[in-house]
C-alpha positions in Angstrom: 105.6 105.8 89.4 106.4 104.1 86.5 104.9 100.3 87.4 104.4 98.5 83.9 100.7 98.3 82.5 99.0 95.5 82.6 101.1 92.9 84.2 99.7 89.7 83.0 99.4 86.9 85.7 97.3 83.6 85.1 93.7 83.4 87.0 93.6 84.6 90.6 92.7 81.0 91.8 94.1 79.7 96.3 96.9 79.0 94.9 98.0 82.5 93.7 97.4 84.1 97.0 100.0 86.2 97.8 102.7 84.9 100.0 104.2 87.0 103.0 107.3 88.3 102.0 110.1 89.2 104.7 109.0 92.6 105.5 108.1 93.1 109.1 104.8 93.8 109.8 103.8 96.7 111.7 101.3 99.2 112.5 101.5 102.2 110.4 103.0 105.1 112.3 100.2 107.9 113.5 99.7 110.9 111.0 99.3 113.5 113.4 99.0 116.0 110.6 95.8 117.4 109.7 94.7 117.8 106.4 93.7 121.4 105.6 90.4 122.0 106.7 90.1 119.0 107.9 88.1 118.6 111.5 87.8 114.5 111.7 91.2 113.9 111.6 91.9 110.1 113.3 94.7 108.8 113.4 95.9 105.0 112.6 96.3 103.1 115.7 94.9 99.8 115.1 97.5 97.2 114.2 96.7 95.3 110.9 96.6 91.9 112.5 94.9 92.2 115.5 90.9 91.0 116.7 88.9 93.5 114.3 90.5 94.6 111.1 87.5 96.5 110.1 87.9 98.4 112.8 91.1 100.3 111.5 90.3 103.6 111.5 92.6 106.2 108.7 95.0 109.2 109.1 95.5 109.5 105.5 92.3 110.4 103.2 90.0 112.3 105.0 87.6 115.1 103.2 88.5 115.5 99.5 89.9 119.4 99.3 88.1 120.8 95.9 88.4 124.7 95.7 85.9 124.8 92.7 83.3 122.8 90.9 84.2 122.0 87.8 81.8 123.8 84.8 81.5 120.4 82.5 79.6 117.1 82.7 80.6 114.4 80.5 77.7 112.2 79.1 78.9 108.8 78.2 75.9 107.1 80.0 75.3 104.2 77.8 79.2 102.8 78.3 78.9 103.6 82.6 75.7 102.9 83.3 76.6 99.1 84.3 80.0 100.5 86.0 80.5 101.1 89.8 83.6 102.6 90.8 84.6 101.6 94.9 87.1 103.8 96.6 88.0 106.4 99.4 87.6 110.0 99.7 89.5 110.3 96.5 86.4 108.6 95.0 84.1 110.9 96.7 85.9 113.4 95.0 85.7 111.6 91.9 81.7 111.4 92.3 81.1 114.8 93.3 83.3 116.6 90.8 84.5 113.8 87.6 81.0 114.1 86.6 80.8 110.5 84.4 77.3 110.3 84.2 75.5 106.9 84.2 77.9 105.4 86.8 77.3 104.4 90.0 80.0 105.2 92.9 80.2 103.2 96.3 83.0 105.4 98.2 83.7 106.4 101.7 86.0 108.5 103.8 88.9 106.9 105.1 88.0 103.4 102.9 90.5 100.7 103.1 91.1 97.4 101.9 89.9 96.4 105.4 86.9 98.0 106.1 85.4 98.3 102.6 83.2 95.5 103.3 82.1 96.9 106.3 78.2 97.6 107.0 78.5 101.0 106.4 76.5 102.6 103.5 78.5 105.2 101.0 78.7 109.2 101.3 78.0 108.6 97.2 74.2 108.1 96.1 73.9 104.5 97.3 71.4 105.0 99.9 71.6 102.5 103.1 73.0 99.7 101.1 76.7 98.4 102.3 78.7 97.2 99.6 77.7 93.5 100.2 74.3 94.7 99.6 75.0 97.1 96.9 76.7 93.9 94.7 73.3 91.9 95.7 70.9 93.9 94.1 72.7 95.4 91.5 74.3 93.6 88.1 77.6 95.6 87.1 79.3 94.9 83.9 82.6 96.9 85.4 84.1 97.5 88.7 86.6 100.1 89.1 88.9 100.0 92.5 90.7 102.7 94.0 92.2 101.6 97.5 95.3 101.4 99.0 96.4 104.7 100.2 94.7 104.7 103.7 97.2 101.9 104.3 100.4 103.1 103.2 101.6 102.7 106.6 101.1 99.0 106.6 103.7 96.5 104.9 102.8 95.7 101.4 102.8 92.2 101.9 99.7 93.3 104.0 98.1 95.6 101.4 98.2 93.0 98.7 96.5 90.1 100.8 93.9 91.9 101.9 93.5 93.8 98.7 93.3 90.3 97.2 90.5 89.2 99.7 88.4 92.5 98.1 89.0 91.4 94.9 88.0 87.5 96.1 84.9 89.2 98.1 83.4 91.1 94.7 84.3 88.5 92.3 81.8 86.0 94.4 79.4 88.7 94.2 79.7 89.7 90.6 81.3 86.9 88.7 80.5 88.6 85.2 82.0 92.1 85.7 85.5 92.9 84.5 87.6 95.0 87.6 89.9 97.9 86.8 92.4 98.3 89.3 93.3 101.8 89.6 97.1 102.6 90.5 97.4 104.9 93.7 98.4 108.1 93.0 101.9 109.6 94.3 101.9 112.2 96.7 103.6 115.7 96.6 107.4 116.0 96.7 106.7 117.9 100.0 104.6 114.9 101.2 106.9 112.6 100.5 109.7 114.2 102.1 108.5 114.6 104.9 111.3 113.7 107.5 111.1 110.7 109.8 111.8 111.1 113.2 111.7 109.0 116.4 108.0 109.7 116.9 106.7 109.6 114.0 107.5 107.6 110.6 106.0 109.3 107.7 104.1 107.1 105.7 103.5 108.8 102.4 106.7 107.9 100.6 105.7 107.2 96.6 108.6 104.9 96.7 106.1 102.9 98.7 103.2 103.8 96.5 105.1 102.2 93.6 105.9 98.9 95.5 102.2 98.7 96.1 100.7 99.5 92.7 103.9 96.8 91.1 101.6 94.0 93.5 98.4 95.4 92.7 99.4 95.4 89.0 100.7 91.8 89.4 97.0 91.0 89.9 96.0 91.7 86.2 95.0 88.5 84.0 93.9 90.8 81.1 90.8 89.2 80.5 89.0 89.6 83.8 90.9 91.9 85.8 93.0 94.7 84.2 95.2 97.5 85.6 95.6 101.2 85.0 98.2 103.1 85.7 96.4 106.3 86.8 99.5 108.0 88.1 100.9 109.0 84.6 98.8 112.0 84.2 99.5 113.7 87.4 102.9 113.1 88.2 105.6 116.3 87.0 109.0 115.7 85.7 110.5 114.2 88.8 107.7 111.6 89.4 105.4 113.4 92.0 102.0 114.4 92.4 102.2 117.9 90.6 101.2 120.2 92.7 99.1 121.7 90.2 96.5 118.6 90.7 96.5 119.3 94.4 96.8 121.7 97.5 97.0 119.1 100.2 99.4 117.3 98.7 97.3 114.3 98.6 93.9 114.6 97.2 92.9 116.6 94.3 91.7 119.7 93.3 88.8 120.4 90.8 91.3 120.4 87.6 92.8 117.0 89.1 89.4 115.3 88.9 88.5 116.7 85.1 92.4 115.4 84.1 91.2 112.0 86.3 88.0 111.8 84.8 89.5 112.4 81.1 92.1 109.8 81.2 89.3 107.4 82.8 87.3 107.6 79.9 90.0 107.6 77.3 92.2 104.8 78.8 89.9 103.1 81.2 87.3 101.7 79.1 87.2 98.0 78.4 
């Protein structure tokens, strides 16, 4: 993807809340394809505007797929000692294999913009705290967010509005922290090109990911909220996720997590 970096907007206020566009709101299509080694697959079945949006389940990211463990660690604890990474199973993998020491990670398989504040703990070493409790107990200076791929089958406006709710809640609990929105990485060409059928629509379209990322980039004011383009280092010459970094089309392999880590270390410091 090639969305604009650090798109500047005025500060986010109630009046800046996104309005619904002309997209037709619809529930994501069920993705009955299992990812490699995925035995806990649950298809998306919940409509975005039902009475229990926190109960949305995800078919997109389940367990991170990692063949080997990187053999090196990165020591930058002084900068990252007050950094928190929030995200789905891709961030679970980043926690295990990105190896940025000093940072805190709150990540959970199938996390999305509707359930990240659900009363559930993370899978990344923060004990029994849910996200609200963690943000109430500790003070962070930098909060990195990577969400949006589990919801990619929902309308762009729905993702945008729920993402803004997440940002607003984080700002309420951590008013002095800066927020770094990480763009959603692309999927591979093979994943993107799965044809739609009358029975199943392929939600994994890089064009849709670009649309979502453009909306997220517009939240950045370059003062308290920043946008980090994390698609560029992973794209091949055609703008799809390079197969060298993923073996299932969505999650990274060990080499991919190293590249992500190094990119954050070089470009993700504010």
